[in-house]
Structures are given as C-alpha cells and as structure tokens.
C-alpha positions as CSV (number, residue, x, y, z in Angstrom):
1,N,126.6,213.1,232.1
2,G,126.8,216.8,231.2
3,A,124.5,216.4,228.1
4,Q,122.0,219.2,227.5
5,S,118.5,218.1,228.5
6,M,116.5,221.4,227.9
7,A,116.8,224.0,225.3
8,L,114.9,227.1,224.4
9,S,115.3,228.6,221.0
10,N,115.4,232.3,220.2
11,G,111.9,231.9,218.7
12,G,110.5,230.4,221.9
13,D,110.5,226.7,220.9
14,L,111.2,224.4,223.9
15,T,112.8,221.0,223.7
16,V,113.1,218.7,226.8
17,S,115.1,215.7,225.9
18,G,116.6,212.6,227.5
19,T,118.9,212.1,224.5
20,G,121.0,215.2,225.1
21,T,120.0,216.8,221.8
22,S,118.5,220.2,221.3
23,T,116.9,219.6,217.9
24,F,113.7,221.6,217.6
25,V,110.8,219.7,216.0
26,G,107.9,221.8,217.1
27,T,107.0,224.5,219.5
28,V,107.2,222.0,222.4
29,N,109.1,218.8,221.8
30,V,109.4,216.1,224.6
31,K,111.4,213.0,224.0
32,K,113.1,210.2,226.0
33,A,116.3,208.4,225.5
34,S,114.4,205.2,224.7
35,D,110.8,204.2,224.0
36,S,108.6,202.9,226.8
37,T,107.5,199.2,226.9
38,N,104.5,199.7,229.2
39,L,102.1,202.2,230.6
40,A,103.6,202.7,234.0
41,K,103.7,206.2,235.5
42,S,107.5,206.1,235.5
43,D,107.5,205.5,231.7
44,M,105.2,208.4,230.8
45,L,106.5,211.0,228.4
46,L,104.1,213.6,229.6
47,H,101.7,213.7,232.5
48,I,98.8,216.2,232.8
49,G,97.1,215.8,236.1
50,G,96.2,217.1,239.5
51,L,94.7,215.5,242.7
52,G,92.1,213.5,240.8
53,A,89.2,214.8,242.9
54,S,85.6,213.8,241.8
55,G,84.0,216.2,239.4
56,K,87.3,218.0,238.7
57,Y,89.1,218.3,235.3
58,N,92.6,217.9,233.9
59,S,92.5,219.1,230.3
60,I,94.4,220.0,227.2
61,G,93.1,222.9,225.1
62,F,93.3,223.4,221.3
63,G,92.8,226.4,219.1
64,Y,92.7,230.2,219.5
65,N,93.2,231.3,223.1
66,G,92.5,235.0,222.9
67,G,89.3,234.8,225.0
68,A,88.3,233.3,228.3
69,Q,87.3,230.0,226.6
70,I,89.2,227.5,224.4
71,P,87.3,226.2,221.3
72,A,88.3,222.5,221.7
73,I,89.4,220.4,224.8
74,I,90.3,216.9,225.7
75,A,89.7,216.4,229.4
76,F,90.0,213.8,232.1
77,K,87.2,214.2,234.6
78,G,87.6,212.5,238.0
79,T,84.5,210.4,238.9
80,S,85.9,209.2,242.2
81,G,88.7,210.7,244.4
82,A,89.0,207.5,246.5
83,G,92.2,205.5,246.4
84,A,94.2,206.0,243.2
85,T,91.1,207.7,241.7
86,R,89.2,207.0,238.4
87,G,87.6,209.0,235.8
88,E,86.3,209.5,232.2
89,L,87.8,211.0,229.1
90,G,85.8,213.7,227.3
91,F,86.1,215.4,224.0
92,Y,84.7,219.0,223.7
93,T,84.2,221.4,220.8
94,R,82.1,224.4,220.1
95,S,80.1,225.3,217.0
96,V,80.2,229.0,217.3
97,T,82.9,231.6,216.8
98,T,82.0,233.6,220.0
99,D,84.0,233.2,223.3
100,T,81.7,230.3,224.4
101,A,82.7,227.2,226.5
102,P,82.9,224.1,224.3
103,T,80.3,221.3,224.7
104,Q,81.1,217.7,225.4
105,R,80.7,215.8,222.1
106,M,82.1,212.4,223.0
107,V,83.0,210.5,226.2
108,I,84.7,207.3,227.2
109,D,83.4,206.4,230.6
110,T,85.0,204.5,233.4
111,S,83.5,201.2,232.2
112,G,84.7,201.7,228.6
113,K,81.4,202.7,227.2
114,V,81.6,205.3,224.4
115,G,79.0,208.0,224.0
116,I,78.9,210.2,220.9
117,G,76.4,213.1,221.4
118,E,75.5,211.9,224.9
119,T,77.4,212.5,228.2
120,S,76.3,209.3,230.1
121,P,76.2,206.3,227.7
122,N,74.3,203.3,229.1
123,I,75.1,201.2,226.1
124,G,77.5,201.6,223.1
125,E,80.4,199.3,223.9
126,V,82.7,199.1,221.0
127,S,84.1,195.7,221.9
128,G,82.8,192.7,223.9
129,L,79.2,191.8,224.6
130,G,77.0,194.8,224.2
131,F,75.1,197.1,222.0
132,A,75.6,200.0,219.5
133,R,72.6,202.3,219.1
134,F,72.1,204.9,216.4
135,Q,69.2,207.1,217.4
136,P,68.1,210.8,217.4
137,A,68.4,212.8,220.6
138,S,65.0,211.7,221.9
139,T,65.0,208.1,223.2
140,S,61.4,207.7,222.2
141,E,62.2,208.0,218.5
142,D,63.1,205.3,216.1
143,S,66.5,203.8,216.3
144,L,68.8,201.2,214.7
145,W,70.5,198.6,217.0
146,I,73.4,196.3,216.5
147,H,73.4,194.0,219.5
148,N,74.9,190.9,221.0
149,G,72.6,189.7,223.7
150,G,74.5,186.7,225.0
151,N,74.1,184.1,222.4
152,T,72.1,186.3,220.0
153,I,73.7,188.7,217.6
154,G,71.3,190.8,215.6
155,L,70.4,194.0,213.8
156,Q,67.1,195.7,214.7
157,A,65.2,198.8,213.6
158,S,63.2,199.7,216.6
159,S,60.6,202.3,217.4
160,A,61.6,202.5,221.1
161,E,64.5,202.8,223.4
162,N,65.3,199.1,224.0
163,T,65.7,195.9,222.1
164,S,63.0,194.0,224.0
165,T,60.1,195.9,222.3
166,S,58.6,194.9,219.0
167,E,60.4,196.2,216.0
168,P,59.6,196.5,212.3
169,L,62.8,194.8,211.2
170,S,64.9,192.1,212.9
171,L,67.8,190.0,211.6
172,N,68.3,187.1,214.0
173,A,71.5,185.2,214.4
174,Y,69.6,182.0,215.2
175,G,69.6,180.5,211.7
176,G,70.1,183.9,210.2
177,N,66.4,184.4,209.8
178,V,65.0,187.8,208.7
179,G,61.9,189.1,210.3
180,I,59.8,192.0,209.2
181,G,57.2,193.0,211.8
182,T,58.2,190.2,214.2
183,T,60.7,189.8,217.0
184,S,61.2,186.1,216.4
185,P,61.4,185.2,212.7
186,G,60.8,181.4,212.3
187,A,61.8,181.1,208.6
188,P,64.6,182.5,206.4
189,L,62.1,185.4,205.6
190,H,59.2,185.9,207.9
191,V,56.8,188.8,207.2
192,Y,54.2,189.4,209.9
C-alpha cells in the first residue's frame, strides 16, 4: 500500500510498524496494525528464538553492556529439542558490579512450577493442587509450608523437608483444628 513500515531517526531510534506511522516512542518501537486475539506464532509482535536445542538459551539482556557479561537476563532454556521443543523461563541477576555472569534467581519450569532461589523446584505450584514452601537454602532446616494434599489444605511449620514428618505447628482443614506438637489435631486446639 506504499505506507512506511520502518523508520530510523537521526538519533538511532528504530520504529517497525504495521500502521504506516513513523512515530518514535522509544529506542525500539514495534507495533502492529491491530492487537492479537491469541498466542499463535503468526500473531506475535516479537519473537526471540533459535533452534530450541536442549540446554541452549535464547535471552534478553538488561543493563550496562560495556563488559563481556550483562547484569540481568531473562532467558528461555530448551529442555528438549524433540518435536516442537519445550523449555523453561529463567530470570538472572548479579549482586556485584564486576563483569560477572548473572546467577539464576527465579525459574518457571516446563510443568509450571516456580522456583525462587532454586533452579529445579520440586514443589511450589502457584495455582492448582500443590505446595508452597518457605525455607532456608538447606532442606534440612526448618520451613513453613502452605499445602493442599488432595482433600487437606493446611499450614505447617516443619523441621524437615516434607509435610509427612512431625511438625511443631499444624493448622488442619478438617474441622479447622489447630495442633501444636501434633500432626493430627483432634480438637479446635490440641496441644501435644
């Protein structure tokens, strides 16, 4: 239709547009003629990707880029290169001002589990049946659990890694009983 679809300003700002406009909103501005109604590949505004091989990354870097390393990254890491591939989304930052690679701080794995401060969450679902665990780096230390174990929803303070061990505090959904020093409180307040 003859409408301009790409413009580069004298200051180096780039606009890629499906609307035929060259209005500069930021350093890089990408816009379509209309909003997408689904998540299909053909409706993406921007795609960052490669072959999707297992163990390989596709990433976006943030911050100062004067060294060999970028201080913050959001990255897709392929976990299987088979078929249409699959992978996890990781968030990386660094805590120093030296030219050091950032460390993974949060991950959303292929099953939807979220890990903050751990790279392979085995629990921590944010929705659905599951667990949320608040615990120091060592799994043998005390922790706080919010869990839904099928028909039981509860809150536990535990001195171990899993909810099947004895714990000093348990709030049980069956009748809403509170147990201190017992895993199965039999009264509104049961102190063992």
